[in-house]
N, C-alpha and C positions, 0 to 999 in steps of 0.2 A: 331810917331805912337807907344805906350810902350809896354813891351813886359807881359804887360796882358788886353787889350783890345781886346773886340769884336772882329775886325777884324785880329790882330794878331792870335786870337784864332784860329776862322774862319782858317786862312794859314796854320796853324798847320797840322788843323782835313783833310783839300784837301789834303797836303801834304803826310799823310798818308794811302789815298789812292791808291791801288792797279793798276802798269798800271794809274797814272793819269798824264795827261798834259796839259798845257795851250799856246799850240802851236796855233799861230792866223791862219794858215793854217786848222788845222784842228778843230779850233773852229770856223771856216767858213764852213766848209765841213757839220758837223750836225748841225746848224744852224736851219738849214730846211729839208723837205721832197719835193716828188711832187707834193706838190697842188696847188704852186705858191704866195701862203702866205709865206713873211720873214718876220720874228721878226723884231722890230729895232731895237734889242740890240744882244752879241754876251752870250752865256752862260759862268758861270764861268771856266767848265774846262767838260774833258771829260773821262772816262775809259773807255780806251781801253780791256773790259774783256774777256781774254781766257781760265778760266775754272767756273766751279760753285762756288769755294772759294773765286776766285775774286769776281763774284754776293752776295755773301754772305757776307763779308768784306763789300766792298761797302754799303749797306743795313744797315750792323747792325750798323756800324759808320752816316750816313745818317739819321736814324730814333734816334739813340740817340742825337746825335746837330741837328737834324731838319731844314736839306738838303735837298730841294726838288727835286728829281731826275725824268730826262725823258729818261726813257729807251727808244730802238734804233733800230733797225733790219738792211735791208738792204735800208734804206731810201725811200723807195718807196710808201708811202705812201699819198694819197690823197685829207685828211682831215683833214690836219697842228696837225697832233697824236704827229709827232716828232719834232714840231718846240720846239725850244729850246731859251732862254733868259736871260739875266742877272739876277743874284739869284738861279739859277739852274746849276745842271751840268747833262751833258747826261751821259748813261750808255751805252752803243757802244757794244750789242753779238755780230758784222758781224763777230772777228772771233773764233767763238764757233759754228765752220762750220763742226764738223767732223758724219760720218755718220757709228754710231755705231753700228750697226746692221741690216740687211737682217734676216728675217727666209722667205724663199721661200716656206715651207709648211703651216705654218700659213699664212700666205701670209699679216706681218706686217716689219715696219720699227722702227728704233730707232733712234734718232737724237739731233743733238745741232740744237738753234733756227736762229742759220746761213748760215744753207745749205740751200743752192738756191734749190726754186721749181724743175729746171730745172736739174740741177745735181741729185736730187733724181730720177728724172725719169730716168736719163739715167744708174743709178745704179740699178734700177727696172730694165729697159728691160733685163738687164743681167742675169734674171731669169724669162723672160714673161712676168711680172711685167707692172703693171703701175699705181702713183701716182693720183688719178682723179682730185681734184680740181686743177682749168689750166686756173689762172689770164693769162689773153695778156700779162701780165711782166711776165711769168712765167722765164725767161732768167732773168731774175735781181730782182727776189723777193725772199724774204726768209719765211722758212717757220713757223720762230717765228713772222714775220709780219702777216704772212696768218690770222697764231692762232689769234692775239691778237681783229685784224677786222674782222673775219670767212670769209674770202674772199672766194670766189665763182669763177667765171669765166667763159670760153667756154663751159666747159663738163657740168655743174652746172645741166643744162638742164636734164639731167640723173640719174647722180649720187650724184648730192647734191651738197651743200659747205663743207665746212672745216667741221664744227662740224661733220658730216656724217662720215667724216676720220679719227678723230683724238678717241683711245680706252683709253691712260694713258696720263698726265700730269707729268712732277715734276714742281715745283711751288718754289720761293724763294719768302716768304711772306716780307713785308716793313719790320720787325725787326729785317729779317735775317732767318729765320727759313725757313728748308726745306719739304714743304708740298708733298706729293705724291697723285694724284688724278686719279682715272680710274680703270682700267686692260690694259693687255694684252688678254684679251679676247672677244669675237665678245657683246656678251652679260652681263649686271651684273647690278641689281638694289638696293647693299646692300649700305642705305644712301640715306641724299640726290646729288645728280647729280653737285659734285664739279665740274667735270668738262668740265662741259658747263657752268658752272656760268665763269669760267677764258678764256673760247673760247669769243670772240667777248667784249671783258670788255677793250682793249685798253691802256695795263697797267695799268690802274690806279688800280689794285688789288693785282699785283704780278708780275712777271718777269719769264716767262718761258726761264729752262735752259738743259729742255729735252721731248720728246715726242716720245709715243708714237705712229704708223700710220698704216692702215690700206691700205694696196693695194690690186691691184685687177689685173685675168690675163687678158693679153693685148688681143682687140677684136683679133678674127679670122678671120673678115674682115669687110672693112669699104666705105662706097657709098656715093658720095658727089655730091651738085649740089650748083648752083649757080642763079639766077634768079634775073632779072633787072624789074624795076618800072617807072612810068613816074612819080611817086612822093614817098614821105616816108609813104604821107599817104594810098596808096597800098599798100605798103612794109607789114607796122606793118598789114593790115585788113587780110593776107596772112597770117601771122606768125600765126595772131586769128586762121585764118582756121586750119594750122594742128596741134594747139592744140585740136581744134574741133572735129577733125578727130583722134580724140585719140593713134597719133603717137607720139613716143616717142624718137625724134630724141637726139643724144650726143649732135650736137652742131646746134646751130639756133639764128644767125647773121644778127643782123638789120645796115644797115652805110647808113648815109642819102648823098645827092647829095654832099652838103661842106665840108666835111669831103673826100667824094671817088677821087673831085678836088684837098684836101689835099695830100692824098694819093700816085697819079695818077703824082704830081708836085714832092714830094719827093724820088720817085723812079720808074718813067718812066711807069708804066702801065697807062691804055686807059681806066677805069672801067665806065668814068665819062662821057664821050662816049656812052657807052650803055645805062645810064637809070640817074634817079634821084635819087636813091635809091636802095639798092642791100640784097637780104636776100639769107644767106650763111648756108645750112643745110648739117649735116652729120649725119649718121645713122651706126652703127654696129653693130656687134654682128652673129650668123648664117644666121640670119633673113633678114642684111644688105639691099639687094637689095630690097627684096620684100617690107621693113617699106620706102624705098627710095622713090619705086612706088607711096606712098599710101602719099607724101610729095609731090612727085609733086602733082597726081590730086588734091590736094588741092591747092597748086601755082597758078595752068594753070592758075585759071578765072582774078586773079588779076595780073598779072606777063605781060613784053612786048616783054619780051625773058626768054631764060631759056638757059644756059649751062651743061651739064652734065659731068662732068670730067673720064676720059677717064683711065686715070692713075694716080696712085700716086704722081709725080709728079706735077703733074697739079693740083691732089686736094690741096698738099701743100701748091702751090702757094696760092690760092685761103686762106685758113688759113694764110697765110702771110698775107695777105693787110689786112684781120681783124686783125690782131696784129700791124700792121706797125700804124693804126691812130692813136694813142694818139703819139708815135714817130713823127707823118706825122706833127699833130696839133702842135708840143711844135715849130716845125722849124718856125712858122705863128707869131707866139710873148708867153706871157707868160697865159695859159689855165688852168682853174677851174674844173677841172671834176667832176661832178654833178652826182649824185649814186641814183636817187629815184625808187620805184619801186609801181607796180598799179598790181592790178585784169588784167588776162593777155588778157581776154575780152571786158578791157579797153587801150588796146599798141596804138588803132589809135586816140583817142580824145586825148592822152598824147602828141602825138609826134604831133598834129596838133595845143595842148596846147601850146606847145613847143617851137612851130611857130608863135605864135601869140603874145607872150610873146617877142620875139625877135621882131616882128616888132615894139610893144608898146613902148620898152623902148628903142631902139637902140641901142640893144648887140648884137653882132656875136655869135650866137649858134650853134654850130655845135652835132646832134646829133649819138652815136651809141647804143646800145643795146645789152641785153640777150636775144633774145625778148622768147623765150619759156618757161621762169619763168618770162615776168613781169618786170626785172632790167635795166631802162634804165641808159643811162652818156648823158646827156647833158651836151656840154663842153663850156663855154665860152671863150672867147680868149679875153684879151689885150694885147695892147704893153707892149714892155720889161719894162719898169716903172710905168704900171695903177694898180690899187687898184683892189682886189675884196670882201675887206673889207667895201666899202663903194660906196653911189653915185649909179648910174644906172645898176651896175656888182650885188652889193648886193641887188637891189628893184629887180633884175631878178631871182636871188638865192630865194627867201623869195615868189616868186610869183611859182617858178618851184614848190617847198614844199608845195603852198598853194592847187595848182594845184593837186596835185600825192594823199596831202589827203583829198580832193573833191571826187575822182575817187574812194578811198576806200583803198591809197597807204599808203606809209610809203615815211617819208626824203630821208635814207638810208638801199639800198641792202645790201650790205658790204662791203663801204670805210672805216664805221666808223660816231660817229659823230664829234670828235677828237676838234677842236677850232671853226672852219668855220661854224658847223651848232648847235651851244648850242642854237642861241637864238630859237630855233622853235623845242628844245627836250621836251619840260612841253605840248608846244601844242599838241603833239603825244602820248607821253605814259598820262597823266596824274597827278594831283600833288600828288596823292596818290599812284601813283608807284615809281613818281621821290622821294616820300619821302621816301621809301623804298628801292630804289636803295641808298641815301647816310648815309641811316642807315647801311647797307652792306659793302658801305664804311669803314663808319669807325667803323666797325667791324676788318674789315682785317687792314687796315693803319687806324690807331688814329687820328696820327700827318699829315696826308692829305698830305703826301709827292714823293706819287708816281703818274707822271702824273698830278700834280695839273689843275686844270682852264682846262681840257678837258672832253669830254666826258660826264659825267651825273653831 
């Protein structure tokens, strides 16, 4: 290899990147996310960023030398949005994990992207506050990743998804320039909403290095109930009845029988013995008990049994069962976690349609859902060496997306498009929207170095 060969020049550029490593264990760690998709090759290296300047310098060099960059947070994404392969480097911001400040009067927090959702909530709790977006993976997912996919979670029924909690961002663009979006005020309408543009952009438009987040007062009270049903269709119908009753629970989660079985096997609980589906509801605020009773009356005609949590420990155990769903399914094989959304009054049609797809394709599909906003997570479980991007599993994925769209829904509610759902992107948004999004991408990332091949 001559000293001026392209390969030699690339090696020199890579060596100049801050905190860069090509250690095999590190490359294997950052190769994939939690989606179940494993790229066929390893990335060329990883930058373990610890500061804004590390990100700036990495992107400046990558832009100048046309090096594709895959931004990465905690690696808990479920659409292969952080999957990286040969010819790409990973920009890992996991070490940028400082809470820069909490203002208890304004009820805001300023954080770096690597801060874990649960750690932010623990810090906010010291001031009687909480951060509302609450993915089931709250203990291991990062704020940067939540912003990248516009994550929702169990409390989004009442408090909204990540977009509603982000007031401002500091973003490093593809060429290394630093852009500030939004404000620290609750209201601001100066110019286009660039803040919202970056939320949910899956690392294709810029890299978030700081976020100003809205916190909320901790609820003065909560009330929790769990209902068990003869089948998942009845549970979905009960969830729709709660919405129709004008109740606004902070949590309304659905879990089907196979998933309950996996949870029981992994944790020693006995939920499936009580029914073939489970609906968990929690209300909060000054009227928590009154609103729980509204939920109770809506659910009773559909349920086989109902458990009202009498104390906080019992309530937390029920919430934990829902959080244990995906980790429990991961013990059965390699899961691919779907993310379709439908109108809330079509939820029962969606869950029964998913069951039909499972029967007709022979693919094992377990279903959990954020029932209050119609966001279902059908989980395809394959063997340790099985593929989710070909054969019957891919057919099942396609049919689930088609089912959601036929019901007036979407192929992704909160996990993003990533790599796994690109085949169906245009069918949902249309060619005009796709072309406009490509043009926006070209303005912000003219050399297409940021997460190429993902999302749009």
